[in-house]
C-alpha positions as CSV (number, residue, x, y, z in Angstrom):
1,X,38.2,11.4,-11.2
2,X,34.4,10.8,-11.1
3,X,32.2,13.3,-12.9
4,X,29.4,15.0,-11.0
5,X,25.7,14.6,-12.1
6,X,25.6,17.8,-14.0
7,X,28.6,16.9,-16.1
8,X,27.2,13.4,-16.8
9,X,23.8,15.0,-17.8
10,X,25.5,17.4,-20.2
11,X,27.5,14.6,-21.7
12,X,24.4,12.4,-22.0
13,X,22.6,15.1,-23.8
14,X,25.5,15.2,-26.3
15,X,24.9,11.5,-27.0
16,X,27.6,10.1,-24.7
17,X,26.0,6.8,-23.9
18,X,28.6,5.9,-21.3
19,X,27.7,9.0,-19.3
20,X,24.1,8.0,-19.3
21,X,25.0,4.5,-18.2
22,X,27.0,6.1,-15.3
23,X,23.9,8.1,-14.3
24,X,21.8,4.9,-14.4
25,X,24.4,3.1,-12.4
26,X,24.5,5.8,-9.7
27,X,20.7,5.7,-9.1
28,X,19.6,2.2,-10.2
29,X,19.5,0.6,-6.8
30,X,17.4,3.3,-5.2
31,X,14.9,3.4,-8.1
32,X,14.6,-0.4,-8.0
33,X,14.2,-0.3,-4.3
34,X,11.4,2.2,-4.5
35,X,9.7,0.2,-7.3
36,X,10.0,-3.1,-5.4
37,X,8.7,-1.7,-2.1
38,X,5.8,0.0,-3.9
39,X,4.8,-2.9,-6.2
40,X,5.8,-5.8,-4.0
41,X,6.4,-7.8,-7.1
42,X,9.8,-8.3,-8.7
43,X,8.6,-8.4,-12.3
44,X,6.5,-5.2,-11.8
45,X,9.4,-3.5,-10.1
46,X,11.6,-4.3,-13.1
47,X,8.9,-2.9,-15.5
48,X,8.7,0.3,-13.3
49,X,12.5,0.6,-13.2
50,X,12.7,0.3,-17.0
51,X,9.9,2.8,-17.5
52,X,11.6,5.3,-15.1
53,X,14.9,5.3,-17.0
54,X,13.2,5.4,-20.4
55,X,11.4,8.6,-19.2
56,X,14.7,10.0,-17.8
57,X,16.4,9.3,-21.1
58,X,13.7,10.9,-23.1
59,X,13.3,13.9,-20.8
60,X,17.0,14.6,-20.0
61,X,17.3,17.3,-22.7
62,X,14.5,19.2,-20.9
63,X,16.1,19.0,-17.5
64,X,16.8,22.6,-16.5
65,X,18.9,22.1,-13.3
66,X,16.2,23.9,-11.2
67,X,16.4,21.0,-8.7
68,X,18.9,18.3,-8.0
69,X,18.9,15.5,-10.6
70,X,18.1,13.0,-7.9
71,X,15.0,14.9,-6.9
72,X,13.9,15.0,-10.5
73,X,14.6,11.3,-10.9
74,X,12.8,10.3,-7.8
75,X,9.8,12.4,-8.8
76,X,9.7,10.4,-12.1
77,X,10.0,7.2,-10.1
78,X,7.1,8.0,-7.8
79,X,4.9,9.1,-10.6
80,X,5.6,5.9,-12.6
81,X,4.8,3.8,-9.5
82,X,1.5,5.6,-8.9
83,X,0.4,5.5,-12.6
84,X,1.6,1.8,-12.9
85,X,-0.5,0.9,-9.9
86,X,-3.5,2.6,-11.5
87,X,-3.0,1.0,-14.9
88,X,-2.5,-2.5,-13.6
89,X,-4.4,-2.4,-10.3
90,X,-6.0,-5.8,-10.7
91,X,-2.7,-7.5,-11.6
92,X,-0.9,-5.9,-8.6
93,X,-3.7,-7.0,-6.3
94,X,-3.3,-10.6,-7.5
95,X,0.4,-10.5,-7.0
96,X,0.1,-9.5,-3.4
97,X,-2.1,-12.5,-2.6
98,X,0.5,-14.9,-4.0
99,X,3.5,-15.5,-1.8
100,X,6.5,-14.8,-4.0
101,X,10.1,-15.4,-3.2
102,X,10.6,-11.7,-2.4
103,X,8.1,-11.8,0.5
104,X,9.7,-15.0,1.9
105,X,13.2,-13.5,1.8
106,X,12.0,-10.4,3.5
107,X,10.3,-12.5,6.2
108,X,13.4,-14.6,6.7
109,X,15.2,-11.4,7.8
110,X,12.7,-11.0,10.6
111,X,12.9,-14.7,11.7
112,X,15.8,-15.4,14.0
113,X,17.5,-18.7,14.9
114,X,15.6,-20.7,17.4
115,X,12.1,-19.6,16.5
116,X,9.5,-22.2,16.8
117,X,7.6,-23.3,13.6
118,X,4.4,-22.1,15.2
119,X,5.9,-18.6,15.9
120,X,7.3,-18.6,12.3
121,X,3.8,-19.3,10.9
122,X,2.3,-16.5,13.1
123,X,5.0,-14.1,11.9
124,X,4.3,-15.0,8.3
125,X,0.6,-14.5,8.7
126,X,1.0,-11.2,10.4
127,X,3.4,-10.1,7.7
128,X,0.8,-11.1,5.0
129,X,-1.8,-9.1,6.9
130,X,0.5,-6.0,7.2
131,X,1.4,-6.2,3.5
132,X,-2.2,-6.5,2.5
133,X,-3.1,-3.5,4.6
134,X,-0.3,-1.4,3.0
135,X,-1.5,-2.5,-0.4
136,X,-5.0,-1.3,0.4
137,X,-3.9,2.3,0.8
138,X,-4.6,4.8,-1.9
139,X,-1.6,5.2,-4.3
140,X,-0.5,8.5,-2.9
141,X,-0.8,7.3,0.8
142,X,1.1,4.2,-0.1
143,X,3.8,6.1,-1.9
144,X,4.4,8.5,1.0
145,X,4.3,5.7,3.5
146,X,6.9,3.7,1.5
147,X,9.1,6.7,1.0
148,X,9.0,7.8,4.6
149,X,9.0,4.5,6.5
150,X,10.7,2.0,4.2
151,X,13.1,4.3,2.3
152,X,13.7,6.8,5.1
153,X,13.1,10.1,3.2
154,X,12.3,13.3,5.0
155,X,8.9,14.9,4.5
156,X,10.6,17.8,2.6
157,X,12.2,15.4,0.2
158,X,9.0,13.5,-0.4
159,X,7.1,16.8,-1.1
160,X,9.7,17.6,-3.7
161,X,9.4,14.1,-5.3
162,X,5.6,14.3,-5.4
163,X,5.6,18.0,-6.3
164,X,3.3,19.0,-3.5
165,X,3.4,20.9,-0.2
166,X,4.9,19.3,3.0
167,X,1.5,19.7,4.6
168,X,0.0,17.5,1.9
169,X,2.6,14.8,2.5
170,X,1.9,15.0,6.3
171,X,-1.8,14.6,5.5
172,X,-1.1,11.5,3.3
173,X,1.0,10.0,6.0
174,X,-1.5,10.8,8.7
175,X,-4.3,9.2,6.7
176,X,-2.1,6.2,5.8
177,X,-1.3,5.5,9.5
178,X,-4.9,5.9,10.5
179,X,-6.0,3.5,7.8
180,X,-3.3,1.0,8.7
181,X,-4.3,1.2,12.4
182,X,-7.9,0.4,11.5
183,X,-7.0,-2.5,9.3
184,X,-4.4,-3.9,11.7
185,X,-6.6,-3.5,14.8
186,X,-7.6,-7.3,14.7
187,X,-3.9,-8.2,14.6
188,X,-3.2,-6.0,17.6
189,X,-6.1,-7.6,19.5
190,X,-4.7,-11.1,18.7
191,X,-1.2,-10.2,20.0
192,X,-2.7,-8.9,23.3
193,X,-4.6,-12.2,23.7
């Protein structure tokens, strides 16, 4: 019988390493997904992932069950993403210019059989422009945009993760969408051509 999060947390606090490993196993994919979508670089995402679980391990004894464990974990993940971006802004900007394997694999999901090489190139260029536009958002705008539109979280859940009001999340999303519209206006004009 699988233990619930609370029991795993209590066992982890009592130095049961297998219980902590189970907690990590339950949430590792979503944490890595958030980190990868936010950083857009596999190595940076792994660094963020590792930092998140180090902070969880160190802070677990202070967890007071006032919220769900998952909410607390995702709050840590979003904070690490935002502070990581601030600390290594120049490195992250350079990594978005390079086309890494991750970008190509994501774009291959968009490309369907029978597409012409010209259309494939256009799609790749548009994808690069969209990615650059998302990268240009402020850290909080980008995080709310990623959590809402890539990860599918509800505004209430994002507000809990970011420890802010739902209205603040809506404002970040509104600003993010407006900024993206401005930056992507040239792409829209090309497609209407």
